[in-house]
All heavy atoms as an XYZ file, in Angstrom:
752
protein
N       3.821     -4.407     18.286
C       4.744     -3.339     17.975
C       4.116     -2.441     16.906
O       3.632     -2.893     15.897
C       6.038     -3.960     17.426
C       7.033     -2.959     16.923
S       8.576     -3.763     16.502
C       8.631     -3.436     14.764
N       4.092     -1.148     17.145
C       3.599     -0.218     16.145
C       4.352      1.101     16.266
O       5.023      1.362     17.252
C       2.092      0.016     16.285
O       1.831      0.749     17.453
N       4.241      1.899     15.238
C       4.859      3.218     15.272
C       3.911      4.157     16.016
O       2.869      3.746     16.507
C       5.099      3.719     13.835
O       3.834      3.829     13.196
C       5.987      2.762     13.052
N       4.239      5.425     16.069
C       3.385      6.362     16.802
C       1.989      6.481     16.199
O       1.017      6.623     16.915
C       4.053      7.745     16.848
C       5.334      7.814     17.675
C       5.956      9.202     17.560
C       5.040      7.503     19.130
N       1.886      6.461     14.872
C       0.578      6.667     14.253
C       0.218      5.614     13.209
O      -0.853      5.681     12.635
C       0.489      8.063     13.604
C       0.525      9.143     14.657
C       1.575      8.273     12.588
N       1.070      4.662     12.948
C       0.800      3.658     11.930
C       1.026      2.260     12.499
O       1.768      2.074     13.446
C       1.724      3.851     10.711
C       1.496      5.150     10.025
N       2.283      6.242     10.247
C       0.560      5.538      9.134
C       1.849      7.255      9.522
N       0.801      6.854      8.835
N       0.400      1.299     11.867
C       0.569     -0.086     12.268
C       1.777     -0.668     11.534
O       1.870     -0.564     10.318
C      -0.695     -0.894     11.919
O      -1.809     -0.271     12.545
C      -0.575     -2.326     12.370
N       2.688     -1.277     12.269
C       3.867     -1.897     11.662
C       3.436     -3.095     10.810
O       2.395     -3.722     11.064
C       4.838     -2.339     12.745
N       4.222     -3.404      9.792
C       3.871     -4.458      8.844
C       3.570     -5.811      9.510
O       2.572     -6.455      9.150
C       4.962     -4.593      7.781
N       4.388     -6.286     10.475
C       4.056     -7.577     11.096
C       2.721     -7.542     11.850
O       1.962     -8.511     11.821
C       5.209     -7.829     12.066
C       6.322     -6.959     11.592
C       5.672     -5.765     10.952
N       2.420     -6.418     12.490
C       1.159     -6.290     13.224
C      -0.007     -6.269     12.238
O      -1.047     -6.899     12.471
C       1.163     -5.031     14.113
C      -0.180     -4.840     14.794
C       2.291     -5.115     15.140
N       0.155     -5.565     11.124
C      -0.866     -5.568     10.076
C      -1.127     -7.007      9.629
O      -2.272     -7.425      9.492
C      -0.410     -4.700      8.896
C      -1.293     -4.787      7.689
C      -2.495     -4.107      7.630
C      -0.918     -5.555      6.594
C      -3.315     -4.185      6.512
C      -1.719     -5.636      5.464
C      -2.926     -4.959      5.430
N      -0.058     -7.769      9.406
C      -0.207     -9.171      8.997
C      -0.973     -9.985     10.021
O      -1.848    -10.786      9.673
N      -0.690     -9.777     11.301
C      -1.399    -10.500     12.364
C      -2.882    -10.127     12.397
O      -3.746    -11.004     12.535
C      -0.764    -10.194     13.724
C       0.583    -10.832     13.929
C       1.158    -10.448     15.283
C       2.549    -11.003     15.469
N       3.123    -10.630     16.773
N      -3.170     -8.843     12.259
C      -4.563     -8.397     12.275
C      -5.328     -8.984     11.091
O      -6.462     -9.448     11.233
C      -4.644     -6.863     12.279
C      -4.096     -6.314     13.606
C      -6.071     -6.384     12.034
C      -3.877     -4.814     13.601
N      -4.705     -8.988      9.919
C      -5.375     -9.547      8.741
C      -5.580    -11.047      8.891
O      -6.612    -11.587      8.485
C      -4.589     -9.228      7.461
C      -4.519     -7.752      7.100
S      -6.122     -6.937      6.971
C      -6.169     -6.018      8.508
N      -4.633    -11.745      9.509
C      -4.784    -13.184      9.733
C      -5.948    -13.456     10.683
O      -6.684    -14.436     10.504
C      -3.492    -13.765     10.290
N      -6.144    -12.581     11.652
C      -7.236    -12.760     12.615
C      -8.595    -12.422     11.998
O      -9.582    -13.103     12.270
C      -7.001    -11.877     13.845
C      -5.855    -12.333     14.712
S      -5.373    -11.155     16.011
C      -6.891    -10.515     16.602
N      -8.643    -11.385     11.164
C      -9.931    -10.919     10.633
C     -10.316    -11.569      9.306
O     -11.485    -11.553      8.931
C      -9.922     -9.395     10.463
O      -8.861     -9.014      9.574
C      -9.735     -8.703     11.805
N      -9.354    -12.117      8.584
C      -9.569    -12.816      7.312
C     -10.460    -12.037      6.335
O     -11.529    -12.505      5.936
C     -10.155    -14.207      7.569
C      -9.244    -15.090      8.376
C      -9.826    -16.468      8.640
O     -11.013    -16.712      8.301
O      -9.101    -17.307      9.177
N     -10.020    -10.842      5.922
C     -10.836    -10.066      4.984
C     -10.844    -10.704      3.593
O      -9.965    -11.495      3.256
C     -10.111     -8.712      4.946
C      -8.685     -9.066      5.219
C      -8.741    -10.186      6.220
N     -11.842    -10.331      2.787
C     -11.867    -10.804      1.401
C     -10.678    -10.243      0.639
O     -10.147    -10.900     -0.259
C     -13.156    -10.384      0.705
C     -14.364    -11.147      1.172
C     -15.583    -10.760      0.379
C     -16.787    -11.536      0.861
N     -17.980    -11.220      0.079
N     -10.266     -9.035      0.976
C      -9.086     -8.421      0.363
C      -8.525     -7.434      1.381
O      -9.232     -6.544      1.829
C      -9.467     -7.681     -0.912
C      -8.386     -6.849     -1.573
C      -7.348     -7.675     -2.326
N      -7.935     -8.641     -3.208
C      -8.067     -8.513     -4.517
N      -7.629     -7.449     -5.118
N      -8.618     -9.464     -5.241
N      -7.286     -7.602      1.742
C      -6.616     -6.650      2.630
C      -5.907     -5.603      1.782
O      -5.464     -5.891      0.665
C      -5.602     -7.380      3.506
N      -5.809     -4.398      2.311
C      -5.111     -3.325      1.611
C      -4.147     -2.661      2.581
O      -4.560     -2.099      3.590
C      -6.092     -2.275      1.045
C      -5.328     -1.167      0.346
C      -7.096     -2.920      0.106
N      -2.878     -2.766      2.270
C      -1.845     -2.074      3.049
C      -1.594     -0.746      2.358
O      -1.295     -0.699      1.167
C      -0.567     -2.904      3.090
N      -1.746      0.335      3.093
C      -1.574      1.654      2.493
C      -0.910      2.599      3.484
O      -0.732      2.262      4.653
C      -2.923      2.224      2.028
C      -3.889      2.520      3.152
C      -3.976      3.802      3.691
C      -4.686      1.522      3.688
C      -4.844      4.078      4.738
C      -5.555      1.782      4.726
C      -5.634      3.065      5.248
O      -6.476      3.319      6.289
N      -0.573      3.742      2.999
C       0.061      4.803      3.786
C       1.381      4.320      4.390
O       1.629      4.448      5.587
C      -0.892      5.312      4.869
C      -0.590      6.719      5.267
N       0.070      7.031      6.411
C      -0.843      7.891      4.646
C       0.217      8.327      6.507
N      -0.338      8.879      5.433
N       2.205      3.733      3.549
C       3.541      3.328      3.941
C       4.474      3.634      2.772
O       4.031      3.919      1.667
C       3.602      1.838      4.325
C       3.407      0.898      3.159
C       4.507      0.317      2.545
C       2.143      0.599      2.684
C       4.335     -0.552      1.471
C       1.961     -0.257      1.624
C       3.059     -0.840      1.012
N       5.759      3.601      3.021
C       6.744      3.902      1.974
C       6.819      2.723      1.015
O       7.530      1.766      1.248
C       8.116      4.183      2.608
C       9.136      4.748      1.666
C       8.774      6.144      1.203
O       8.220      6.921      1.946
N       9.074      6.462     -0.031
N       6.052      2.793     -0.073
C       5.982      1.701     -1.040
C       6.876      2.054     -2.229
O       6.440      2.701     -3.170
C       4.536      1.489     -1.491
C       4.378      0.265     -2.364
O       5.358     -0.293     -2.841
N       3.146     -0.144     -2.578
N       8.110      1.650     -2.144
C       9.042      1.870     -3.253
C       9.958      0.654     -3.378
O       9.941     -0.222     -2.518
C       9.835      3.170     -3.068
C      10.677      3.194     -1.812
O      11.393      2.206     -1.530
O      10.656      4.212     -1.102
N      10.738      0.565     -4.450
C      11.560     -0.635     -4.681
C      12.535     -0.945     -3.542
O      12.896     -2.110     -3.352
C      12.322     -0.305     -5.967
C      11.463      0.679     -6.675
C      10.809      1.496     -5.593
N      12.930      0.051     -2.771
C      13.879     -0.197     -1.680
C      13.219     -0.775     -0.434
O      13.905     -1.344      0.411
C      14.592      1.105     -1.291
C      15.473      1.635     -2.408
O      15.972      0.823     -3.215
O      15.654      2.866     -2.480
N      11.906     -0.621     -0.281
C      11.250     -1.039      0.958
C      10.179     -2.109      0.797
O       9.869     -2.814      1.758
C      10.594      0.175      1.644
O       9.611      0.733      0.751
C      11.631      1.235      1.999
N       9.606     -2.249     -0.388
C       8.445     -3.119     -0.547
C       8.736     -4.582     -0.202
O       7.908     -5.253      0.423
C       7.818     -2.989     -1.963
C       6.487     -3.757     -2.048
C       8.770     -3.444     -3.037
C       5.407     -3.239     -1.138
N       9.903     -5.065     -0.542
C      10.216     -6.484     -0.253
C      10.171     -6.761      1.246
O       9.628     -7.787      1.670
C      11.580     -6.848     -0.830
N      10.720     -5.857      2.046
C      10.706     -6.051      3.498
C       9.288     -5.980      4.062
O       8.929     -6.739      4.964
C      11.586     -5.008      4.193
C      13.064     -5.207      3.918
O      13.463     -6.335      3.553
O      13.821     -4.231      4.073
N       8.474     -5.070      3.530
C       7.091     -4.949      3.994
C       6.307     -6.219      3.651
O       5.612     -6.782      4.501
C       6.413     -3.697      3.394
C       4.931     -3.665      3.732
C       7.099     -2.426      3.884
N       6.430     -6.684      2.427
C       5.721     -7.898      2.004
C       6.168     -9.087      2.856
O       5.336     -9.866      3.341
C       5.942     -8.177      0.502
C       5.389     -9.545      0.120
C       5.297     -7.082     -0.340
N       7.453     -9.236      3.060
C       7.976    -10.343      3.877
C       7.413    -10.293      5.290
O       6.994    -11.324      5.840
C       9.514    -10.303      3.909
O       9.995    -10.463      2.577
C      10.077    -11.400      4.790
N       7.370     -9.100      5.875
C       6.862     -8.957      7.247
C       5.383     -9.304      7.329
O       4.947    -10.001      8.254
C       7.112     -7.535      7.748
N       4.597     -8.848      6.363
C       3.162     -9.157      6.356
C       2.952    -10.647      6.132
O       2.155    -11.294      6.819
C       2.426     -8.333      5.275
C       0.994     -8.818      5.093
C       2.458     -6.847      5.610
N       3.683    -11.227      5.198
C       3.500    -12.640      4.835
C       3.960    -13.611      5.921
O       3.634    -14.796      5.867
C       4.214    -12.941      3.516
C       3.545    -12.282      2.314
C       2.147    -12.777      2.163
N       1.515    -12.287      0.916
C       0.234    -12.292      0.715
N      -0.585    -12.760      1.634
N      -0.275    -11.832     -0.403
N       4.694    -13.130      6.914
C       5.038    -14.003      8.047
C       3.774    -14.481      8.752
O       3.767    -15.544      9.366
C       5.898    -13.256      9.068
C       7.315    -13.034      8.654
C       8.070    -12.244      9.715
O       7.514    -11.360     10.365
N       9.334    -12.554      9.874
N       2.707    -13.664      8.697
C       1.495    -13.955      9.444
C       0.249    -14.118      8.579
O      -0.705    -14.755      8.994
C       1.233    -12.832     10.457
C       2.384    -12.658     11.395
C       3.344    -11.674     11.184
C       2.546    -13.502     12.496
C       4.421    -11.528     12.041
C       3.619    -13.360     13.362
C       4.550    -12.369     13.126
O       5.616    -12.240     13.969
N       0.243    -13.496      7.413
C      -0.968    -13.478      6.597
C      -0.663    -13.931      5.186
O       0.186    -13.348      4.509
C      -1.564    -12.067      6.581
C      -2.826    -11.932      5.768
C      -3.976    -12.630      6.120
C      -2.870    -11.107      4.654
C      -5.140    -12.506      5.373
C      -4.036    -10.970      3.906
C      -5.170    -11.671      4.277
O      -6.310    -11.551      3.538
N      -1.387    -14.970      4.714
C      -1.140    -15.466      3.362
C      -2.342    -15.259      2.445
O      -2.394    -15.785      1.348
C      -0.718    -16.933      3.375
C      -1.798    -17.861      3.932
O      -2.860    -17.358      4.376
O      -1.587    -19.079      3.924
N      -3.312    -14.461      2.891
C      -4.497    -14.200      2.084
C      -4.268    -13.105      1.060
O      -3.161    -12.562      0.925
N      -5.319    -12.727      0.340
C      -5.195    -11.703     -0.688
C      -4.929    -10.327     -0.071
O      -5.641     -9.903      0.839
C      -6.539    -11.744     -1.408
C      -7.486    -12.377     -0.445
C      -6.666    -13.274      0.428
N      -3.910     -9.672     -0.556
C      -3.548     -8.340     -0.047
C      -2.988     -7.499     -1.184
O      -2.261     -8.005     -2.031
C      -2.542     -8.429      1.126
C      -1.257     -9.098      0.714
C      -2.265     -7.072      1.729
N      -3.381     -6.247     -1.206
C      -2.805     -5.280     -2.139
C      -1.931     -4.329     -1.342
O      -2.342     -3.835     -0.285
C      -3.902     -4.474     -2.839
C      -4.702     -5.304     -3.814
O      -4.119     -6.190     -4.450
O      -5.918     -5.046     -3.943
N      -0.755     -4.065     -1.855
C       0.146     -3.081     -1.266
C      -0.025     -1.824     -2.107
O       0.520     -1.709     -3.193
C       1.579     -3.622     -1.247
C       1.705     -4.835     -0.356
C       1.497     -6.106     -0.855
C       1.980     -4.688      0.994
C       1.570     -7.224     -0.043
C       2.055     -5.797      1.824
C       1.855     -7.073      1.311
N      -0.842     -0.917     -1.611
C      -1.368      0.190     -2.398
C      -0.297      1.151     -2.912
O       0.720      1.374     -2.266
C      -2.383      0.969     -1.571
N      -0.587      1.663     -4.099
C       0.217      2.724     -4.714
C      -0.753      3.821     -5.153
O      -1.967      3.594     -5.251
C       1.025      2.211     -5.931
C       2.062      1.183     -5.501
C       0.106      1.626     -6.995
N      -0.235      5.001     -5.425
C      -1.086      6.089     -5.894
C      -1.845      5.660     -7.141
O      -1.282      5.043     -8.044
C      -0.261      7.331     -6.208
C       0.272      8.005     -4.958
O      -0.221      7.693     -3.860
O       1.174      8.849     -5.084
N      -3.103      5.977     -7.182
C      -3.912      5.656     -8.345
C      -4.516      4.262     -8.326
O      -5.194      3.870     -9.273
N      -4.293      3.493     -7.266
C      -4.869      2.156     -7.189
C      -6.372      2.273     -6.943
O      -6.810      3.086     -6.140
C      -4.197      1.332     -6.092
C      -4.580     -0.129     -6.094
S      -3.571     -1.119     -4.956
C      -2.200     -1.530     -6.044
N      -7.141      1.474     -7.656
C      -8.599      1.519     -7.584
C      -9.129      0.103     -7.416
O      -8.578     -0.840     -7.977
C      -9.168      2.120     -8.894
O      -8.616      3.416     -9.067
C     -10.665      2.205     -8.862
N     -10.206     -0.012     -6.649
C     -10.844     -1.309     -6.446
C     -12.259     -1.253     -6.987
O     -13.034     -0.370     -6.632
C     -10.862     -1.664     -4.956
C      -9.510     -1.860     -4.416
C      -8.824     -3.044     -4.307
C      -8.622     -0.854     -3.924
N      -7.575     -2.823     -3.795
C      -7.418     -1.486     -3.542
C      -8.706      0.520     -3.780
C      -6.343     -0.801     -3.017
C      -7.631      1.219     -3.262
C      -6.462      0.554     -2.885
N     -12.580     -2.195     -7.845
C     -13.946     -2.363     -8.324
C     -14.531     -3.539     -7.558
O     -14.073     -4.675     -7.720
C     -13.981     -2.613     -9.826
C     -13.433     -1.430    -10.601
O     -12.385     -1.519    -11.207
N     -14.135     -0.317    -10.558
N     -15.513     -3.251     -6.720
C     -16.050     -4.255     -5.812
C     -17.489     -4.579     -6.204
O     -18.328     -3.687     -6.294
C     -15.997     -3.750     -4.355
C     -14.551     -3.409     -3.985
C     -16.590     -4.782     -3.410
C     -14.405     -2.675     -2.674
N     -17.731     -5.857     -6.457
C     -19.088     -6.333     -6.728
C     -19.381     -7.470     -5.759
O     -18.501     -7.886     -4.986
C     -19.231     -6.831     -8.176
O     -18.433     -8.017     -8.341
C     -18.811     -5.773     -9.184
N     -20.574     -8.002     -5.820
C     -20.902     -9.146     -4.969
C     -20.072    -10.370     -5.327
O     -19.830    -11.237     -4.487
C     -22.395     -9.476     -5.075
C     -23.350     -8.421     -4.507
C     -24.798     -8.820     -4.788
C     -23.118     -8.225     -3.018
N     -19.627    -10.450     -6.588
C     -18.919    -11.633     -7.062
C     -17.401    -11.563     -6.942
O     -16.743    -12.592     -6.813
C     -19.283    -11.913     -8.523
C     -20.760    -12.195     -8.689
O     -21.346    -12.856     -7.803
O     -21.328    -11.731     -9.696
N     -16.852    -10.335     -7.029
C     -15.390    -10.250     -7.060
C     -14.896     -8.860     -6.683
O     -15.656     -7.898     -6.650
C     -14.860    -10.618     -8.438
C     -15.261     -9.647     -9.526
C     -14.744    -10.029    -10.905
O     -13.868    -10.886    -11.007
O     -15.243     -9.455    -11.885
N     -13.609     -8.810     -6.409
C     -12.902     -7.551     -6.188
C     -11.784     -7.492     -7.219
O     -10.933     -8.381     -7.271
C     -12.313     -7.463     -4.768
C     -13.435     -7.564     -3.721
C     -11.522     -6.166     -4.594
C     -12.933     -7.694     -2.301
N     -11.809     -6.467     -8.038
C     -10.788     -6.298     -9.074
C      -9.940     -5.086     -8.711
O     -10.467     -4.003     -8.467
C     -11.427     -6.102    -10.467
C     -10.361     -5.842    -11.518
C     -12.273     -7.307    -10.832
N      -8.643     -5.298     -8.667
C      -7.710     -4.215     -8.364
C      -7.048     -3.766     -9.650
O      -6.637     -4.593    -10.462
C      -6.616     -4.697     -7.390
O      -7.241     -5.210     -6.215
C      -5.676     -3.576     -7.020
N      -6.966     -2.466     -9.825
C      -6.270     -1.929    -10.991
C      -5.578     -0.639    -10.587
O      -5.899     -0.048     -9.560
C      -7.230     -1.696    -12.150
C      -8.333     -0.718    -11.865
C      -9.368     -0.680    -12.997
N     -10.502      0.144    -12.644
C     -10.564      1.460    -12.788
N      -9.532      2.116    -13.296
N     -11.629      2.140    -12.434
N      -4.637     -0.229    -11.398
C      -3.950      1.045    -11.177
C      -4.287      1.955    -12.347
O      -4.131      1.573    -13.508
C      -2.422      0.863    -11.043
C      -1.727      2.210    -10.882
C      -2.108     -0.042     -9.863
N      -4.786      3.125    -12.018
C      -5.180      4.076    -13.045
C      -3.972      4.561    -13.832
O      -2.860      4.602    -13.314
C      -5.846      5.289    -12.395
C      -7.101      4.946    -11.638
C      -7.630      6.114    -10.850
O      -7.203      7.265    -11.101
O      -8.465      5.886     -9.975
N      -4.201      4.938    -15.070
C      -3.167      5.574    -15.872
C      -3.305      7.067    -15.621
O      -4.332      7.672    -15.923
C      -3.341      5.256    -17.373
C      -2.320      6.010    -18.205
C      -3.242      3.760    -17.603
N      -2.291      7.635    -15.035
C      -2.336      9.045    -14.676
C      -2.027      9.922    -15.885
O      -1.186      9.578    -16.706
C      -1.327      9.355    -13.569
C      -1.531      8.544    -12.328
S      -3.039      9.031    -11.515
C      -2.868      8.212     -9.978
N      -2.679     11.054    -15.970
C      -2.423     12.025    -17.025
C      -1.165     12.800    -16.669
O      -1.143     13.543    -15.691
C      -3.617     12.977    -17.162
C      -3.456     13.960    -18.288
O      -2.418     14.024    -18.931
N      -4.484     14.740    -18.523
N      -0.123     12.628    -17.460
C       1.139     13.312    -17.166
C       1.112     14.768    -17.607
O       2.008     15.533    -17.274
C       2.308     12.587    -17.836
O       2.147     12.628    -19.240
N       0.102     15.150    -18.375
C      -0.024     16.539    -18.824
C      -1.436     17.040    -18.510
O      -2.311     17.043    -19.377
C       0.235     16.647    -20.324
C       1.641     16.316    -20.713
C       1.860     16.532    -22.206
O       0.927     16.573    -22.983
N       3.105     16.689    -22.579
N      -1.678     17.471    -17.288
C      -3.025     17.894    -16.931
C      -3.470     19.180    -17.635
O      -4.637     19.485    -17.687
C      -2.948     18.095    -15.425
C      -1.513     18.334    -15.155
C      -0.755     17.551    -16.181
N      -2.528     19.935    -18.173
C      -2.858     21.145    -18.904
C      -2.503     20.932    -20.371
O      -1.547     20.238    -20.690
C      -2.084     22.343    -18.350
C      -2.402     22.601    -16.907
C      -1.532     22.186    -15.912
C      -3.583     23.229    -16.538
C      -1.830     22.406    -14.574
C      -3.886     23.460    -15.210
C      -3.012     23.046    -14.219
N      -3.244     21.549    -21.284
C      -2.927     21.346    -22.703
C      -1.563     21.943    -23.046
O      -1.127     22.909    -22.417
C      -4.047     22.078    -23.438
C      -4.603     23.035    -22.448
C      -4.363     22.452    -21.087
N      -0.890     21.366    -24.030
C       0.396     21.916    -24.439
C       0.195     23.302    -25.040
O      -0.902     23.636    -25.503
C       0.918     20.927    -25.479
C      -0.288     20.187    -25.936
C      -1.282     20.203    -24.817
N       1.220     24.132    -25.029
C       1.076     25.478    -25.591
C       0.808     25.420    -27.097
O       1.150     24.460    -27.769
C       2.420     26.135    -25.297
C       3.356     25.026    -25.041
C       2.547     23.873    -24.521
N       0.198     26.476    -27.617
C      -0.081     26.567    -29.049
C       1.206     26.510    -29.843
O       2.220     27.073    -29.450
C      -0.777     27.887    -29.356
O      -1.960     27.981    -28.618
N       1.137     25.830    -30.980
C       2.343     25.686    -31.789
C       2.214     26.296    -33.174
O       3.196     26.476    -33.866
C       2.770     24.207    -31.919
C       3.211     23.671    -30.576
C       1.644     23.359    -32.506
N       1.007     26.609    -33.600
C       0.838     27.198    -34.938
C       0.246     28.598    -34.791
O      -0.424     28.906    -33.795
C      -0.106     26.351    -35.818
O      -1.426     26.438    -35.273
C       0.347     24.907    -35.897
N       0.468     29.471    -35.761
C      -0.116     30.821    -35.689
C      -1.640     30.790    -35.543
O      -2.220     31.576    -34.803
C       0.299     31.462    -37.013
C       1.527     30.707    -37.430
C       1.325     29.302    -36.911
N      -2.303     29.860    -36.239
C      -3.760     29.778    -36.162
C      -4.218     29.426    -34.744
O      -5.194     29.990    -34.231
C      -4.275     28.756    -37.165
C      -5.774     28.692    -37.207
C      -6.252     27.821    -38.323
N      -7.705     27.782    -38.314
C      -8.406     27.040    -39.097
N      -7.828     26.283    -39.990
N      -9.716     27.043    -39.025
N      -3.519     28.485    -34.089
C      -3.866     28.136    -32.710
C      -3.696     29.350    -31.795
O      -4.533     29.611    -30.940
C      -3.005     26.974    -32.212
C      -3.387     25.640    -32.802
C      -2.432     24.542    -32.367
O      -1.233     24.767    -32.280
N      -2.978     23.364    -32.118
N      -2.608     30.081    -31.978
C      -2.366     31.255    -31.136
C      -3.447     32.309    -31.360
O      -3.915     32.935    -30.424
C      -0.976     31.817    -31.400
C       0.129     30.957    -30.772
C       1.460     31.671    -30.773
N       2.006     31.816    -32.115
C       2.792     30.921    -32.727
N       3.124     29.818    -32.095
N       3.244     31.122    -33.935
N      -3.889     32.484    -32.609
C      -4.959     33.432    -32.934
C      -6.251     33.052    -32.218
O      -6.922     33.891    -31.627
C      -5.225     33.417    -34.448
C      -4.584     34.518    -35.218
C      -4.933     34.384    -36.707
O      -6.092     34.064    -37.038
O      -4.015     34.595    -37.507
N      -6.596     31.769    -32.271
C      -7.827     31.306    -31.667
C      -7.825     31.442    -30.155
O      -8.866     31.639    -29.536
C      -8.133     29.865    -32.072
C      -8.552     29.756    -33.518
O      -9.054     30.724    -34.091
N      -8.350     28.586    -34.094
N      -6.672     31.327    -29.535
C      -6.588     31.468    -28.071
C      -6.996     32.869    -27.651
O      -7.624     33.068    -26.628
C      -5.166     31.191    -27.590
C      -4.843     29.726    -27.504
C      -3.434     29.469    -27.003
O      -2.680     30.443    -26.797
O      -3.100     28.297    -26.794
N      -6.617     33.862    -28.423
C      -6.904     35.256    -28.073
C      -8.357     35.633    -28.309
O      -8.835     36.602    -27.765
C      -5.968     36.203    -28.827
C      -4.530     35.959    -28.483
N      -4.038     36.138    -27.210
C      -3.490     35.527    -29.232
C      -2.746     35.862    -27.195
N      -2.381     35.460    -28.410
N      -9.092     34.861    -29.106
C     -10.498     35.155    -29.391
C     -11.410     34.694    -28.267
O     -12.525     35.153    -28.134
C     -10.921     34.481    -30.711
C     -10.302     35.115    -31.921
C     -10.756     34.399    -33.178
C     -10.064     34.993    -34.409
N     -10.438     34.277    -35.618
N     -10.962     33.740    -27.472
C     -11.810     33.171    -26.403
C     -11.929     34.044    -25.215
O     -11.509     34.926    -24.818
C     -11.255     31.801    -25.986
C     -11.372     30.798    -27.091
C     -10.752     29.469    -26.710
O     -10.391     29.259    -25.552
O     -10.640     28.617    -27.585
């Protein structure tokens, strides 16, 4: 069973059980508090190996010895805050 363009969670679990990867990564699905439990349960019906249920900013550091999963700390302010002192405002106009 699969959707039109994505693999359903139980099918993903079956494929991972057959291929036995060092680390499986489930991605491109609705990963939020309302849905993640059902996705994990469906995958775990068939696959009990290592799996990451990806979120934005997830990164894998892969070496010959290990795979380390981490989630990046995103910059919530990609642009600098506006000038707050007269001197800062003066310097902005000189550039």
